[in-house]
All heavy atoms as an XYZ file, in Angstrom:
555
protein
N     -53.450     46.812     58.503
C     -53.254     45.469     58.432
C     -52.213     45.011     59.504
O     -51.176     45.690     59.714
C     -52.690     45.067     57.112
C     -52.351     43.532     56.921
S     -51.685     43.057     55.283
C     -52.768     43.579     54.190
N     -52.520     43.895     60.199
C     -51.629     43.450     61.336
C     -50.621     42.416     60.692
O     -51.037     41.373     60.147
C     -52.494     42.720     62.430
C     -51.646     42.297     63.540
O     -50.536     42.761     63.648
O     -52.118     41.414     64.239
N     -49.388     42.800     60.666
C     -48.337     41.947     60.010
C     -48.134     40.743     60.778
O     -47.685     39.737     60.139
C     -47.152     42.781     59.846
C     -47.349     43.865     58.813
C     -47.250     45.204     59.171
C     -47.449     43.589     57.513
C     -47.454     46.247     58.246
C     -47.695     44.608     56.505
C     -47.711     45.870     56.958
O     -47.851     46.852     56.025
N     -48.227     40.654     62.060
C     -48.092     39.442     62.825
C     -49.206     38.478     62.468
O     -48.883     37.220     62.279
C     -48.183     39.651     64.314
C     -46.963     40.529     64.835
C     -47.097     40.763     66.287
N     -48.171     41.657     66.505
C     -48.734     41.976     67.735
N     -48.145     41.415     68.784
N     -49.678     42.696     67.827
N     -50.424     38.837     62.254
C     -51.421     37.896     61.790
C     -51.231     37.451     60.405
O     -51.333     36.223     60.107
C     -52.818     38.593     61.877
O     -52.980     39.125     63.170
C     -54.018     37.579     61.607
N     -50.727     38.324     59.538
C     -50.413     37.834     58.231
C     -49.193     36.910     58.218
O     -49.225     35.888     57.430
C     -49.993     39.126     57.284
C     -49.707     38.887     55.844
C     -50.992     38.289     55.162
C     -49.318     40.143     55.190
N     -48.078     37.137     59.092
C     -47.047     36.160     59.181
C     -47.486     34.806     59.659
O     -47.001     33.815     59.167
C     -45.925     36.766     60.101
N     -48.439     34.772     60.599
C     -48.961     33.547     61.207
C     -49.696     32.818     60.082
O     -49.623     31.582     59.908
C     -49.881     33.834     62.360
N     -50.427     33.584     59.217
C     -51.099     32.916     58.079
C     -50.232     32.320     57.099
O     -50.336     31.068     56.765
C     -52.008     33.927     57.327
N     -49.119     32.988     56.693
C     -48.111     32.521     55.795
C     -47.281     31.230     56.355
O     -47.232     30.285     55.709
C     -47.108     33.538     55.410
C     -46.015     33.113     54.521
C     -47.948     34.645     54.636
N     -46.940     31.352     57.586
C     -46.154     30.252     58.307
C     -47.086     29.066     58.446
O     -46.622     27.933     58.176
C     -45.580     30.779     59.543
C     -44.447     31.689     59.426
C     -44.091     32.202     60.816
C     -43.267     31.255     58.769
N     -48.324     29.333     58.859
C     -49.259     28.052     59.097
C     -49.570     27.394     57.781
O     -49.535     26.197     57.773
N     -49.840     28.148     56.708
C     -50.121     27.527     55.420
C     -48.899     26.879     54.910
O     -48.784     25.667     54.486
C     -50.670     28.500     54.423
C     -52.043     28.974     54.874
C     -50.716     27.944     53.014
C     -52.589     30.048     54.054
N     -47.649     27.497     55.049
C     -46.440     26.889     54.514
C     -46.078     25.513     55.257
O     -45.717     24.548     54.668
N     -46.200     25.621     56.671
C     -45.930     24.410     57.389
C     -46.930     23.347     57.081
O     -46.573     22.189     56.938
C     -45.780     24.736     58.830
C     -45.357     23.712     59.779
C     -44.006     23.087     59.469
C     -45.489     24.027     61.193
N     -48.158     23.726     56.969
C     -49.243     22.728     56.744
C     -48.946     22.136     55.382
O     -49.142     20.836     55.292
N     -48.627     22.777     54.337
C     -48.321     22.133     53.035
C     -47.169     21.187     53.107
O     -47.182     20.062     52.564
C     -48.105     23.240     52.021
C     -47.491     22.663     50.737
C     -49.295     24.064     51.647
N     -46.098     21.530     53.832
C     -44.981     20.705     54.040
C     -45.411     19.322     54.738
O     -45.101     18.281     54.381
C     -43.881     21.315     54.802
C     -42.728     20.255     55.284
C     -43.200     22.384     54.013
N     -46.290     19.464     55.790
C     -46.785     18.300     56.529
C     -47.651     17.420     55.661
O     -47.648     16.129     55.744
C     -47.495     18.679     57.806
C     -46.633     19.368     58.892
C     -47.464     19.849     60.005
C     -45.660     18.247     59.379
N     -48.520     18.058     54.766
C     -49.325     17.198     54.035
C     -48.615     16.545     52.766
O     -48.827     15.376     52.464
C     -50.487     18.035     53.497
C     -51.319     17.291     52.377
C     -51.455     18.498     54.561
N     -47.683     17.293     52.277
C     -46.973     16.810     51.085
C     -45.869     15.881     51.348
O     -45.642     14.897     50.573
C     -46.314     17.985     50.382
N     -45.171     15.886     52.454
C     -44.065     15.007     52.770
C     -44.101     14.479     54.219
O     -43.204     14.866     54.906
C     -42.801     15.756     52.514
N     -45.059     13.658     54.610
C     -45.217     13.278     55.965
C     -44.000     12.326     56.373
O     -43.600     12.343     57.552
C     -46.569     12.594     56.068
C     -46.827     12.220     54.629
C     -46.160     13.188     53.776
N     -43.547     11.558     55.418
C     -42.426     10.627     55.736
C     -41.211     11.391     56.096
O     -40.459     11.005     57.043
C     -42.176      9.702     54.528
C     -43.183      8.757     54.202
C     -44.274      9.301     53.252
O     -44.049     10.408     52.740
O     -45.304      8.683     53.013
N     -40.911     12.505     55.411
C     -39.694     13.287     55.723
C     -39.820     13.943     57.141
O     -38.851     13.976     57.857
C     -39.494     14.353     54.661
N     -41.159     14.328     57.520
C     -41.254     14.974     58.784
C     -40.952     13.988     59.919
O     -40.415     14.186     60.919
C     -42.645     15.556     58.891
C     -42.991     16.090     60.221
C     -42.872     16.752     57.888
N     -41.609     12.733     59.738
C     -41.426     11.619     60.701
C     -40.004     11.297     60.819
O     -39.450     11.003     61.886
C     -42.276     10.483     60.394
C     -42.112      9.295     61.210
C     -43.787     10.845     60.473
N     -39.290     11.172     59.702
C     -37.880     10.782     59.664
C     -37.022     11.747     60.355
O     -36.173     11.482     61.137
C     -37.348     10.566     58.185
C     -35.978     10.055     58.127
C     -35.727      9.796     56.709
N     -36.618      8.966     56.142
C     -36.368      7.647     55.766
N     -35.141      7.282     55.756
N     -37.298      6.940     55.239
N     -37.255     13.103     60.180
C     -36.523     14.078     60.826
C     -36.764     14.144     62.273
O     -35.947     14.411     63.140
C     -36.949     15.467     60.304
N     -38.060     13.877     62.682
C     -38.396     13.840     64.083
C     -37.767     12.703     64.857
O     -37.445     12.817     66.089
C     -39.925     13.679     64.303
C     -40.362     13.742     65.662
N     -40.304     14.758     66.563
C     -40.890     12.639     66.436
C     -40.833     14.377     67.708
N     -41.264     13.140     67.598
N     -37.569     11.488     64.215
C     -37.009     10.353     64.834
C     -35.565     10.105     64.548
O     -35.051      9.108     64.899
C     -37.819      9.116     64.412
O     -37.727      8.924     62.956
C     -39.328      9.161     64.756
N     -34.957     11.061     64.041
C     -33.421     10.977     63.777
C     -32.620     10.798     65.146
O     -32.862     11.414     66.018
C     -32.970     12.186     63.130
O     -33.636     12.307     61.798
C     -31.470     12.051     62.801
N     -31.820      9.789     65.167
C     -30.937      9.539     66.310
C     -31.599      8.621     67.367
O     -30.967      8.278     68.359
N     -32.850      8.280     67.246
C     -33.465      7.342     68.196
C     -33.320      5.924     67.734
O     -33.269      5.530     66.538
C     -35.032      7.619     68.211
C     -35.283      9.093     68.773
C     -36.681      9.220     69.003
N     -36.943     10.555     69.620
C     -38.004     11.236     69.442
N     -38.911     10.849     68.790
N     -38.091     12.519     69.993
N     -32.984      5.122     68.776
C     -32.765      3.674     68.477
C     -34.115      3.021     68.280
O     -34.945      3.218     69.242
C     -31.955      3.198     69.681
C     -31.805      1.604     69.484
C     -30.679      3.869     69.921
N     -34.270      2.240     67.233
C     -35.479      1.513     67.101
C     -35.684      0.405     68.127
O     -34.559     -0.091     68.585
C     -35.478      0.946     65.711
C     -34.015      0.864     65.485
C     -33.368      1.976     66.176
N     -36.939     -0.006     68.458
C     -37.072     -1.037     69.502
C     -36.802     -2.401     68.880
O     -36.461     -3.310     69.589
N     -36.900     -2.618     67.629
C     -36.635     -3.796     66.967
C     -35.415     -3.750     66.109
O     -35.312     -2.839     65.216
C     -37.936     -4.323     66.231
C     -37.644     -5.650     65.657
C     -38.962     -6.090     65.007
O     -40.036     -5.881     65.598
O     -38.953     -6.495     63.835
N     -34.410     -4.595     66.347
C     -33.095     -4.465     65.560
C     -33.127     -5.456     64.422
O     -32.146     -5.701     63.881
C     -31.931     -4.770     66.525
C     -31.712     -3.642     67.455
C     -31.104     -2.611     66.906
N     -30.634     -1.554     67.857
C     -29.748     -0.694     67.497
N     -29.069     -0.721     66.441
N     -29.360      0.161     68.522
N     -34.253     -6.038     64.092
C     -34.262     -7.083     62.899
C     -34.067     -6.339     61.586
O     -34.254     -5.075     61.446
N     -33.760     -7.120     60.606
C     -33.560     -6.556     59.268
C     -32.184     -6.567     58.872
O     -31.189     -6.880     59.544
N     -31.891     -6.200     57.588
C     -30.590     -6.249     56.943
C     -29.891     -4.870     57.206
O     -30.545     -3.877     57.397
C     -30.650     -6.553     55.517
C     -31.170     -7.995     55.218
C     -30.889     -8.322     53.773
O     -30.042     -7.741     53.141
O     -31.566     -9.216     53.348
N     -28.625     -4.908     57.154
C     -27.809     -3.723     57.362
C     -28.072     -2.762     56.238
O     -28.153     -3.008     55.063
C     -26.293     -4.020     57.289
C     -25.430     -2.799     57.518
C     -25.340     -2.271     58.759
C     -24.825     -2.138     56.387
C     -24.563     -1.142     59.056
C     -24.059     -1.089     56.596
C     -23.890     -0.544     57.904
O     -23.162      0.496     58.074
N     -28.403     -1.490     56.576
C     -28.644     -0.343     55.550
C     -30.091     -0.263     55.226
O     -30.463      0.683     54.488
N     -30.932     -1.227     55.718
C     -32.401     -1.011     55.385
C     -32.985      0.025     56.337
O     -32.527      0.189     57.446
C     -33.142     -2.387     55.488
O     -32.943     -2.853     56.756
C     -32.606     -3.352     54.564
N     -34.087      0.598     55.810
C     -34.660      1.673     56.575
C     -36.207      1.388     56.564
O     -36.722      1.321     55.549
C     -34.372      3.005     56.051
C     -34.540      4.100     57.075
O     -34.667      3.787     58.361
O     -34.425      5.312     56.778
N     -36.787      1.271     57.711
C     -38.236      0.969     57.769
C     -39.038      2.157     57.393
O     -38.569      3.304     57.608
N     -40.179      1.940     56.905
C     -41.075      3.018     56.569
C     -41.960      3.350     57.803
O     -42.335      2.388     58.548
C     -42.037      2.642     55.394
C     -41.310      2.442     54.033
C     -40.773      3.781     53.472
O     -41.523      4.724     53.695
O     -39.742      3.784     53.059
N     -42.340      4.580     57.954
C     -43.221      4.931     59.119
C     -44.628      4.306     58.866
O     -45.099      3.943     57.806
C     -43.357      6.453     59.070
C     -42.665      6.852     57.799
C     -41.971      5.709     57.291
N     -45.239      3.916     59.976
C     -46.528      3.322     59.883
C     -47.574      4.262     59.270
O     -47.443      5.470     59.294
C     -47.087      2.977     61.421
C     -46.250      1.979     61.999
C     -46.847      1.658     63.427
O     -47.965      1.924     63.615
O     -46.160      1.021     64.192
N     -48.616      3.651     58.723
C     -49.615      4.497     58.036
C     -50.320      5.329     58.877
O     -50.742      6.397     58.519
N     -50.494      4.918     60.235
C     -51.254      5.792     61.176
C     -50.529      7.052     61.467
O     -51.045      8.201     61.566
C     -51.654      4.954     62.482
C     -52.635      3.862     62.278
C     -52.934      3.217     63.591
C     -51.893      2.213     63.888
N     -52.250      1.480     65.115
N     -49.244      6.887     61.589
C     -48.350      8.059     61.910
C     -48.404      9.052     60.711
O     -48.450     10.249     60.923
C     -46.931      7.640     62.290
C     -47.000      6.848     63.598
C     -46.067      8.848     62.527
C     -45.747      6.216     64.089
N     -48.278      8.570     59.521
C     -48.300      9.390     58.360
C     -49.578     10.148     58.268
O     -49.632     11.378     57.954
C     -48.075      8.602     57.098
C     -46.631      8.212     56.922
C     -46.303      7.715     55.427
N     -47.450      7.144     54.841
C     -47.587      5.801     54.521
N     -46.640      4.970     54.870
N     -48.587      5.407     53.859
N     -50.684      9.379     58.525
C     -52.014     10.078     58.463
C     -52.154     11.068     59.539
O     -52.711     12.105     59.299
C     -53.094      8.954     58.603
C     -54.521      9.419     58.455
C     -54.778     10.007     57.211
N     -54.608      9.039     56.200
C     -54.513      9.276     54.836
N     -54.641     10.599     54.443
N     -54.310      8.464     54.041
N     -51.598     10.912     60.737
C     -51.751     11.838     61.800
C     -50.943     13.099     61.405
O     -51.472     14.178     61.551
C     -51.056     11.315     63.089
C     -51.044     12.211     64.245
C     -52.407     12.649     64.680
C     -50.284     11.555     65.315
N     -49.729     12.960     60.854
C     -49.023     14.157     60.364
C     -49.766     14.908     59.293
O     -49.813     16.116     59.352
C     -47.600     13.746     59.865
C     -46.807     14.823     59.235
C     -46.728     13.152     60.946
N     -50.453     14.224     58.307
C     -51.213     14.867     57.355
C     -52.404     15.650     57.887
O     -52.789     16.695     57.512
C     -51.667     13.835     56.315
C     -50.450     13.421     55.469
C     -50.986     12.327     54.379
O     -51.838     11.519     54.669
N     -50.165     12.252     53.343
N     -53.028     15.028     59.012
C     -54.163     15.697     59.573
C     -53.737     16.945     60.262
O     -54.421     17.970     60.191
C     -54.990     14.687     60.523
C     -55.967     15.463     61.421
C     -55.610     13.583     59.674
N     -52.549     16.921     60.942
C     -52.075     18.068     61.616
C     -51.746     19.179     60.626
O     -52.060     20.283     60.736
C     -50.901     17.712     62.567
C     -50.147     18.994     62.946
C     -51.281     16.823     63.696
N     -51.216     18.727     59.428
C     -50.916     19.623     58.376
C     -52.183     20.300     57.788
O     -52.233     21.592     57.537
N     -53.339     19.529     57.626
C     -54.503     20.050     57.243
C     -55.062     21.066     58.135
O     -55.615     22.112     57.761
C     -55.523     18.961     56.893
N     -54.875     20.759     59.496
C     -55.503     21.707     60.490
C     -54.617     23.055     60.440
O     -55.125     24.173     60.609
C     -55.353     21.050     61.838
N     -53.347     22.983     60.160
C     -52.506     24.145     60.107
C     -52.898     24.969     58.887
O     -52.812     26.168     58.891
C     -50.998     23.765     60.004
C     -50.352     23.389     61.356
C     -48.992     22.986     61.182
C     -50.393     24.636     62.266
N     -53.243     24.249     57.810
C     -53.605     24.951     56.525
C     -54.946     25.678     56.853
O     -55.158     26.877     56.446
C     -53.770     24.031     55.391
C     -52.361     23.596     54.954
C     -54.483     24.706     54.172
C     -52.365     22.390     53.926
N     -55.958     25.030     57.477
C     -57.188     25.783     57.834
C     -56.942     26.870     58.741
O     -57.531     27.967     58.599
C     -58.090     24.741     58.509
N     -56.054     26.734     59.765
C     -55.850     27.804     60.773
C     -55.085     28.956     60.010
O     -55.461     30.184     60.246
C     -54.946     27.384     61.904
N     -54.086     28.639     59.095
C     -53.463     29.669     58.376
C     -54.408     30.441     57.423
O     -54.362     31.662     57.181
N     -55.408     29.738     56.818
C     -56.394     30.359     56.013
C     -57.333     31.276     56.841
O     -57.656     32.468     56.382
N     -57.665     30.838     58.064
C     -58.424     31.670     58.837
C     -57.668     32.948     59.321
O     -58.241     34.108     59.190
C     -58.910     30.997     60.110
C     -59.501     31.776     61.192
C     -60.796     32.252     61.062
C     -58.758     32.252     62.404
C     -61.300     33.140     61.999
C     -59.363     33.000     63.216
C     -60.613     33.542     63.130
O     -61.243     34.226     63.996
N     -56.318     32.820     59.606
C     -55.610     34.031     60.057
C     -55.498     34.925     58.771
O     -55.407     36.108     58.908
C     -54.198     33.574     60.536
C     -54.335     33.016     61.896
C     -53.549     31.901     62.202
C     -55.104     33.504     62.896
C     -53.640     31.271     63.464
C     -55.206     33.022     64.135
C     -54.441     31.838     64.386
N     -55.308     34.367     57.516
C     -55.252     35.164     56.350
C     -56.432     35.883     56.059
O     -56.430     37.129     55.767
N     -57.647     35.431     56.281
C     -58.869     36.096     56.137
C     -59.045     37.215     57.198
O     -59.426     38.369     56.880
C     -60.070     35.092     56.202
C     -61.397     35.776     56.327
C     -60.133     34.166     55.025
N     -58.639     36.924     58.420
C     -58.581     37.882     59.482
C     -57.719     39.121     59.151
O     -58.003     40.208     59.293
C     -58.396     37.364     60.859
C     -58.173     38.320     61.893
C     -59.550     36.368     61.197
N     -56.537     38.711     58.682
C     -55.498     39.737     58.318
C     -55.967     40.613     57.183
O     -55.631     41.799     57.105
C     -54.134     39.144     58.055
N     -56.719     40.000     56.194
C     -57.235     40.749     55.166
C     -58.356     41.592     55.433
O     -58.698     42.585     54.583
C     -57.538     39.820     53.979
N     -59.029     41.484     56.584
C     -60.004     42.242     57.030
C     -61.481     41.773     56.546
O     -62.396     42.496     56.707
N     -61.550     40.564     56.054
C     -62.787     40.043     55.606
C     -63.687     39.727     56.720
O     -64.977     39.948     56.614
C     -62.550     38.839     54.626
C     -63.941     38.251     54.178
C     -61.719     39.265     53.432
N     -63.148     39.219     57.768
C     -63.915     38.842     58.834
C     -63.922     39.889     59.992
O     -62.993     40.457     60.282
C     -63.496     37.484     59.563
C     -63.953     36.216     58.789
C     -63.387     34.970     59.549
C     -65.522     36.231     58.779
């Protein structure tokens, strides 16, 4: 059994689950420290990420889960 392939499977599935389950947190962590283009709103309010960006993060997460599953099958020797 190739442990690098197994590690790629575990990491891919783990990261994919995080991206699918909490896309807002991923976007928020990615944009930390960046100045927004629009300064409107009240002090202390925080805008929500757009729906398209959340959906993109979830699609990337689903792709990582699929790739991790493939690597897991390869590491198990089924393929």
